[in-house]
C-alpha positions in Angstrom: 0.0 0.0 0.0 1.4 3.4 -1.0 2.3 5.8 1.7 -0.1 8.8 2.1 1.3 12.0 0.5 2.8 14.5 2.9 0.6 17.5 2.1 2.2 19.6 4.8 5.6 19.3 3.3 4.2 20.1 -0.2 2.5 23.2 1.1 5.6 24.4 2.8 7.6 23.8 -0.4 5.0 25.5 -2.5 5.0 28.5 -0.1 8.8 28.7 -0.5 8.5 28.7 -4.2 5.9 31.5 -4.1 8.1 33.6 -1.8 11.1 33.1 -4.2 8.9 34.2 -7.2 7.7 37.3 -5.3 11.3 38.2 -4.4 12.4 37.7 -8.0 9.5 39.7 -9.4 10.2 42.5 -6.8 13.9 42.6 -7.8 13.1 42.7 -11.5 10.4 45.4 -11.0 12.8 47.6 -9.0 15.6 47.1 -11.5 13.3 48.0 -14.4 12.0 51.0 -12.6 15.6 52.3 -11.8 16.7 51.6 -15.4 13.7 53.4 -16.9 14.2 56.5 -14.7 17.9 56.4 -15.4 17.3 56.5 -19.2 15.1 59.6 -18.8 17.7 61.2 -16.6 20.3 60.4 -19.2 18.2 62.3 -21.7 18.9 65.4 -19.6 22.3 65.4 -21.2 20.5 66.2 -24.5 18.6 68.9 -22.7 21.8 70.5 -21.4 23.3 70.3 -24.9 20.4 72.1 -26.5 20.1 74.7 -23.8 23.8 75.5 -23.9 24.1 75.4 -27.6 21.2 77.9 -28.0 22.7 80.2 -25.4 26.1 80.5 -27.1 27.0 82.2 -30.4 26.9 80.1 -33.5 30.7 80.1 -33.8 31.0 78.1 -30.5 28.2 75.6 -31.0 30.3 72.6 -31.9 32.5 73.2 -29.0 29.7 73.2 -26.4 28.1 70.2 -28.0 31.2 68.0 -27.8 31.6 69.0 -24.2 28.2 67.7 -23.4 28.9 64.5 -25.3 32.1 63.9 -23.4 30.5 64.6 -20.1 28.7 61.3 -20.4 31.8 59.5 -21.7 34.2 60.7 -19.1 31.8 60.4 -16.2 31.1 56.7 -16.9 34.8 55.8 -17.1 35.6 57.7 -13.9 32.6 56.5 -12.0 33.2 52.9 -13.0 36.9 53.0 -12.0 36.8 55.0 -8.8 33.6 56.9 -8.3 31.3 54.1 -7.2 33.9 52.6 -4.8 34.4 56.0 -3.1 30.7 56.6 -2.9 29.0 53.3 -2.0 31.8 50.8 -1.6 31.8 48.7 1.5 33.8 50.2 4.4 34.4 47.8 7.4 36.3 50.5 9.3 33.6 52.7 10.8 36.0 55.7 11.2 37.2 55.7 7.6 33.6 54.9 6.5 32.4 58.2 7.8 34.2 59.9 5.0 34.9 57.5 2.1 34.2 54.0 0.8 37.1 51.9 -0.3 36.0 48.7 -2.0 34.4 47.5 -5.3 36.9 49.5 -7.4 36.2 48.9 -11.1 33.0 47.2 -9.9 34.9 44.2 -8.6 32.6 41.7 -6.8 29.6 43.9 -7.6 26.4 43.0 -9.4 23.8 45.7 -8.5 24.0 47.4 -11.9 20.7 49.2 -11.9 21.8 51.2 -8.8 25.2 51.9 -10.4 23.6 53.1 -13.6 21.3 55.4 -11.7 24.1 56.9 -9.6 26.2 57.3 -12.7 23.7 59.5 -14.5 23.6 61.7 -11.4 27.4 62.0 -11.5 27.2 63.0 -15.1 24.6 65.7 -14.3 26.8 67.2 -11.6 29.7 67.5 -14.0 27.6 68.9 -16.8 26.5 71.9 -14.8 29.9 73.6 -14.9 30.2 73.7 -18.7 27.6 76.4 -19.1 29.4 78.7 -16.7 32.7 78.7 -18.7 31.1 78.5 -22.2 32.8 80.2 -25.2 36.2 80.7 -23.6 37.2 77.4 -21.8 40.3 75.6 -23.0 39.5 72.0 -23.9 42.2 70.6 -21.5 40.5 72.6 -18.7 37.2 71.0 -19.5 38.5 67.4 -19.5 40.3 68.0 -16.2 37.4 69.4 -14.2 34.9 66.9 -15.7 37.2 64.0 -14.7 37.8 65.3 -11.2 34.2 66.1 -10.4 32.7 62.8 -11.6 35.5 60.7 -10.2 36.4 62.3 -6.9 34.4 65.4 -5.8 30.9 64.2 -6.3 31.3 60.5 -5.3 32.8 61.4 -1.9 30.0 63.9 -1.3 27.4 61.3 -2.0 29.1 59.0 0.5 28.8 61.7 3.2 25.2 62.3 2.5 23.6 59.1 1.1 25.7 56.2 2.5 24.3 54.9 5.8 27.7 55.3 7.4 28.4 58.8 6.0 28.9 61.5 8.6 26.3 63.8 7.2 23.8 61.0 6.9 24.4 59.9 10.5 24.0 63.5 11.8 23.9 64.3 15.5 22.0 62.5 18.2 21.7 64.3 21.6 18.7 63.9 23.9 15.5 64.8 21.9 17.5 65.9 18.9 18.3 63.5 16.1 19.5 65.2 13.0 20.4 63.7 9.6 21.1 64.9 6.1 17.7 65.3 4.4 18.1 65.5 0.6 15.9 63.1 -1.3 17.1 63.8 -4.9 20.3 65.9 -4.7 19.6 69.5 -4.1 22.9 69.6 -2.2 25.2 66.9 -3.3 24.4 67.3 -7.0 23.2 70.9 -7.7 24.9 72.8 -4.9 28.1 71.1 -5.7 28.0 71.8 -9.4 26.7 75.4 -8.8 29.5 76.2 -6.4 32.2 74.9 -8.8 30.4 76.9 -11.6 30.8 80.1 -9.6 34.5 79.4 -8.9 35.2 78.5 -12.5 33.5 81.6 -13.9 35.3 83.8 -11.4 38.8 82.5 -12.1 38.4 82.2 -15.9 37.1 85.7 -16.2 34.3 87.2 -18.4 34.0 86.8 -22.2 35.6 89.6 -24.2 33.1 92.4 -24.5 30.8 91.2 -21.8 31.5 94.0 -19.4 32.5 97.6 -20.3 35.8 98.9 -19.1 34.1 101.7 -17.3 32.3 100.0 -14.4 29.7 102.8 -14.4 28.4 101.7 -17.8 25.7 99.2 -18.3 26.9 95.7 -19.2 26.4 94.5 -22.8 24.5 91.3 -23.1 26.0 88.7 -25.4 23.0 86.9 -27.0 22.9 83.3 -27.9 22.2 82.3 -31.5 19.1 80.1 -31.1 16.2 80.7 -28.8 14.4 77.6 -30.1 17.4 75.4 -29.2 17.5 76.9 -25.7 13.8 76.5 -25.2 13.9 72.9 -26.5 16.7 72.1 -24.0 14.7 73.7 -21.2 11.7 71.5 -22.0 13.8 68.4 -22.1 15.3 69.2 -18.7 11.9 69.8 -17.2 10.8 66.4 -18.4 14.0 64.9 -17.1 13.6 66.4 -13.6 10.4 64.4 -13.2 12.4 61.2 -13.4 15.3 62.8 -11.5 13.2 63.3 -8.4 10.6 60.6 -8.8 13.2 57.9 -9.6 15.2 58.7 -6.4 12.7 56.5 -4.6 14.8 53.6 -6.0 12.1 51.0 -5.2 8.5 50.7 -6.5 7.1 47.4 -5.3 6.5 48.1 -1.6 3.0 49.4 -0.5 2.9 53.2 -0.8 6.1 53.7 -2.8 4.3 54.4 -6.0 2.3 57.1 -4.2 5.6 58.7 -3.0 7.0 58.6 -6.6 3.9 60.4 -7.9 4.0 62.9 -5.1 7.6 63.7 -5.9 6.8 64.3 -9.5 3.8 66.5 -8.7 5.8 68.6 -6.3 8.6 68.9 -8.8 6.5 70.4 -11.6 4.5 72.6 -9.1 7.7 74.1 -7.6 9.1 74.8 -11.1 5.8 76.4 -12.2 5.6 78.8 -9.2 9.3 79.7 -9.7 8.7 80.4 -13.4 5.6 82.5 -12.8 7.2 84.5 -10.0 10.2 85.4 -12.1 8.1 86.1 -15.2 5.9 88.6 -13.3 8.9 90.2 -11.6 10.7 90.6 -14.8 7.7 92.1 -16.5 7.2 94.6 -13.7 10.8 95.7 -13.9 11.5 95.5 -17.7 8.1 95.5 -19.3 8.9 92.3 -21.3 7.7 88.7 -21.0 11.0 86.9 -21.1 11.2 83.3 -22.3 14.8 82.2 -21.6 15.0 83.5 -18.1 11.7 82.1 -17.2 12.9 78.7 -18.3 15.9 79.2 -16.0 13.7 80.2 -13.1 11.6 77.0 -13.7 14.7 74.9 -13.5 15.7 76.7 -10.3 12.4 75.8 -8.8 12.8 72.1 -9.8 16.3 72.1 -8.3 14.9 73.4 -5.1 12.2 70.7 -5.0 14.8 67.9 -5.1 15.5 67.9 -1.4 12.0 67.5 -0.1 9.7 66.6 -3.0 8.9 63.2 -1.2 7.8 64.7 2.1 5.9 67.9 1.5 2.4 68.6 0.6 1.6 70.2 -2.8 0.6 73.5 -1.2 4.2 73.8 0.2 5.4 74.2 -3.4 4.2 77.8 -3.3 6.8 78.5 -0.6 9.5 76.5 -2.4 8.8 77.8 -5.9 8.3 81.5 -5.1 11.5 81.4 -3.0 13.5 79.7 -5.7 12.3 82.3 -8.3 13.3 85.2 -6.1 16.6 83.7 -5.2 17.4 83.1 -8.9 16.5 86.7 -9.7 18.7 88.0 -7.0 21.8 85.8 -7.6 21.7 86.5 -11.4 21.7 90.2 -10.7 24.5 89.8 -8.1 26.7 88.0 -10.6 26.3 90.9 -13.1 27.0 93.4 -10.3 30.2 91.5 -9.4 31.1 91.3 -13.1 31.2 87.5 -13.1 30.2 86.2 -16.5 28.0 83.1 -16.2 26.4 82.6 -19.7 23.9 80.0 -18.5 23.3 81.3 -15.0 24.5 78.0 -13.7 25.4 79.4 -10.3 22.0 81.1 -9.8 20.0 78.1 -11.0 21.9 75.3 -9.3 23.7 76.7 -6.3 20.9 79.1 -5.4 18.2 76.5 -6.0 20.2 73.8 -4.3 20.8 75.8 -1.1 17.1 76.9 -1.0 16.1 73.2 -1.4 18.1 72.1 1.6 16.7 75.0 3.6 13.1 74.7 2.6 12.8 71.0 3.4 13.7 71.7 7.0 11.1 74.5 7.1 8.1 73.2 5.2 8.6 69.4 5.2 6.3 67.1 7.2 8.7 67.3 10.2 9.9 70.8 9.6 9.7 74.1 11.5 6.2 75.0 10.2 4.7 71.7 11.4 6.5 71.8 14.7 5.2 75.3 15.5 1.7 74.4 14.3 1.6 71.3 16.5 2.8 73.4 19.5 0.1 75.9 18.9 -2.4 73.1 18.6 -1.5 71.9 22.1 0.9 69.0 21.5 2.4 67.8 24.7 5.9 67.5 23.2 5.7 70.8 21.2 8.9 72.1 22.7 10.8 69.0 21.7 9.4 69.2 18.2 10.5 72.8 17.8 13.9 71.9 19.1 14.2 69.0 16.7 13.0 71.1 13.7 15.5 74.0 14.3 18.3 71.5 15.0 17.5 69.8 11.7 17.5 73.2 9.9 20.9 74.0 11.4 22.3 70.6 10.4 21.1 71.2 6.8 23.1 74.5 6.8 26.1 72.7 8.2 25.9 70.2 5.4 25.5 72.9 2.8 28.6 74.7 4.0 30.5 71.4 3.9 29.4 70.7 0.3 30.5 74.2 -0.8 33.8 74.0 1.1 34.6 70.6 -0.2 33.9 71.5 -3.8 35.9 74.7 -3.8 38.9 73.2 -1.9 39.2 70.6 -4.6 38.7 72.8 -7.6 40.5 76.0 -6.7 44.0 74.6 -6.9 43.2 72.7 -10.1 41.8 75.8 -11.8 44.8 77.9 -10.4 47.3 75.4 -11.8 45.6 75.3 -15.2 45.7 79.1 -15.3 49.3 79.1 -14.4 50.3 76.8 -17.3 48.0 78.6 -19.8 45.5 75.8 -20.1 42.5 77.5 -18.5 41.3 79.8 -21.2 41.7 80.1 -25.0 43.6 82.9 -26.6 41.9 86.2 -27.4 42.1 85.6 -31.1 40.5 82.2 -30.8 37.7 83.5 -28.5 36.9 86.4 -30.9 36.9 84.2 -34.1 35.2 81.2 -32.5 36.3 77.9 -31.0 34.5 75.6 -33.5 36.9 75.9 -36.5 40.1 76.4 -34.5 39.5 73.6 -31.9 37.5 71.1 -33.8 37.7 71.9 -37.5 33.9 71.6 -37.7 31.5 74.5 -38.1 28.0 73.9 -36.7 26.5 75.7 -39.7 28.9 75.3 -42.7 27.8 77.8 -45.3 28.6 75.5 -48.2 25.9 73.1 -47.0 23.2 75.7 -47.7 21.6 76.9 -50.9 22.2 75.7 -54.4 24.5 76.2 -57.4 22.5 78.7 -59.5 23.6 82.3 -59.7 21.5 85.4 -59.6 20.8 87.2 -63.0 22.8 84.6 -64.8 22.1 83.6 -68.4 20.5 80.2 -68.6 22.2 77.5 -70.5 21.4 77.3 -74.2 18.9 74.4 -74.5 15.7 73.7 -76.2 14.2 72.2 -73.2 11.3 74.3 -71.9 11.7 74.7 -68.1 9.3 77.7 -67.8 6.5 75.6 -66.5 8.6 74.6 -63.5 9.3 78.3 -62.5 7.0 80.6 -60.5 5.4 83.5 -62.2 7.8 86.5 -62.4 10.9 84.4 -62.0 11.2 83.0 -65.5 14.1 85.2 -66.5 16.5 84.6 -63.7 17.7 82.0 -61.2 18.1 82.5 -57.4 21.6 82.9 -55.9 23.5 81.5 -53.0 26.3 83.9 -52.0 29.1 81.7 -50.7 31.1 84.7 -49.5 28.4 85.7 -47.0 28.7 84.0 -43.5 25.7 83.4 -41.3 27.0 85.8 -38.8 27.1 88.6 -41.4 23.6 87.7 -42.5 22.4 87.8 -39.0 24.0 91.2 -38.5 22.2 92.5 -41.6 19.0 91.1 -40.3 19.5 92.9 -36.9 20.3 96.2 -38.5 17.7 96.2 -41.2 15.0 95.1 -38.9 15.7 97.8 -36.3 13.0 100.4 -35.8 15.4 103.1 -34.7 19.0 104.1 -34.1 18.6 103.3 -30.3 17.6 99.8 -31.2 20.8 99.0 -33.0 22.5 95.9 -31.4 25.8 96.6 -29.7 28.8 94.9 -31.4 32.4 94.3 -30.4 35.1 95.9 -32.7 38.7 95.9 -31.9 39.3 99.1 -33.8 37.6 101.6 -36.2 38.7 99.8 -39.3 36.9 96.6 -38.2 33.8 98.7 -37.7 34.0 100.1 -41.2 34.7 96.7 -42.7 31.7 95.2 -40.9 29.4 97.9 -42.2 30.6 97.4 -45.8 30.1 93.6 -45.5 26.6 94.2 -44.1 25.7 96.6 -46.9 26.8 94.2 -49.6 25.0 91.4 -47.9 21.8 93.5 -47.7 22.0 94.3 -51.4 22.2 90.6 -52.1 18.9 90.0 -50.3 16.9 92.1 -52.9 15.7 90.3 -56.0 14.6 93.2 -58.2 16.3 96.4 -59.0 13.3 98.4 -57.9 13.4 96.7 -54.5 16.9 98.1 -53.6 16.4 101.1 -51.3 18.3 103.6 -53.6 20.1 103.4 -56.9 21.7 106.0 -59.0 22.6 106.1 -62.7 22.7 102.6 -64.1 25.0 103.6 -66.9 27.8 104.4 -64.6 30.4 101.9 -63.5 29.3 102.0 -59.8 26.0 102.4 -58.0 25.5 103.9 -54.6 23.6 101.7 -52.2 21.9 103.4 -49.2 21.6 101.2 -46.1 21.0 102.1 -42.5 23.9 104.1 -41.0 26.2 103.7 -44.0 26.7 104.2 -47.7 28.8 101.7 -49.6 30.0 101.7 -53.2 29.1 98.4 -54.9 29.9 97.3 -58.5 26.9 97.6 -60.8 25.2 94.5 -62.1 25.7 94.2 -65.8 22.6 94.6 -67.9 21.8 91.7 -70.2 22.1 92.5 -74.0 19.2 92.1 -76.3 20.6 88.9 -77.8 21.2 87.4 -74.4 17.6 88.2 -73.4 16.4 86.6 -76.5 18.4 83.4 -75.8 17.1 83.3 -72.3 13.6 83.9 -73.5 13.8 81.0 -76.0 15.2 78.7 -73.3 12.4 79.7 -70.9 
């Protein structure tokens, strides 16, 4: 007779298999969540590239784009080799572990790749911030140096202090009823305050772009405009999209009860904070200047999102008013202060990231669920331990400021001697000639907008080839006796200059330009005048012509008169040939 089956053992085995499947599914779900968020955050590199490319002049576009490309390449190598080990490597010695990790170099004996990839994209973001502050004048060796140091040493050690369980900032201070810790959910401090502080230092040491500030300090500063507002706006939109994953993805897990709610709350608070910052700045700028600015409003929105990073997981949506309005005003103040101090930061990296980052660390201790506002409210409401809550809240606020000071100090102490050494050996900044003429051709041999790639090969007012083929039906009415021209001698910068001058409504609206001497000014006006004449298709469209039988014609353009050679008149026979061909 067969033995009776042991149902109890089978049930226990089945339960074990179910538990293993749950654990496996949970691990895979978390890995997929982290990888998905990491990919969106990685897309922020594209946002930085577009934003910075649009904010610089066309002659430096290739240079700024290759820097954003190499940010990702250099950061992954450095973070793989040293960064991860210093940030999250195991540290059996508790004393050393307060400051740095020292295992898993080159990812040895390591398998948690989703977490590594997520932390890598954060490291790349921290290094990317600085490139905007030194745009249009930074030597390429300088860029490679600071990018390598930030992503390999500076940022990883800061994340160990703040985000590793054994880091000294994360442990905080415990004394009686006070128990502080570093409260920064998504990197307002270790990512943005770090990058913003280095941006200020780099912009200060490297100096302003040529022509950015007048020699007489009493004169108003000349704004150097970027070449593409659409590029900058597109970059801003991509960064706004990326910030939702930047903050929401910092939850790291998604399978436990309530974690999805926290992720959604973080995203809602992120976009709300950015919106209030943008609206605050937009209104303030309109009241002061009478204009609805686009680019600066985007920067203010990004500053608000940076501020939300610290506490987006632990504050109610109404608190975003406090965070966003404060971020917008801080951005406005710091951007004005930078100009007052004559520090040239083309992308406002310091005002956006350092200002927003510091405000984020501060606001989470004020408006977060266990912050000063709640402690005071509970005390007024009659809580028995109200005094202890207030003490804890203010102690936490103080610890946040201590950590912010440590972040700024650590970042500057690392980068000041490096920038100083590069300046000493002449590798900090490009020469004056290269800066004036542009970095694209000299440094990379690639123009972002090569003129030969535009237009076609037909020439204006040129006799058509003698052929019996009738092409007239393919030409628009009124254009059957000529072919449009591409003028290869006219650069895009010259064409843009003509557009600015010819589209001006008055002398006071003329854009200010940089000229090394009076001859360059006259040469520029002559080029602009000739370019303007090329824009007109019909003789009667040119503003003013004189006797067409003379060898020269006088062309009147705004602010100057230039002598240009007369266009030869087609003979009767040539006209007949052309008419027959048409």
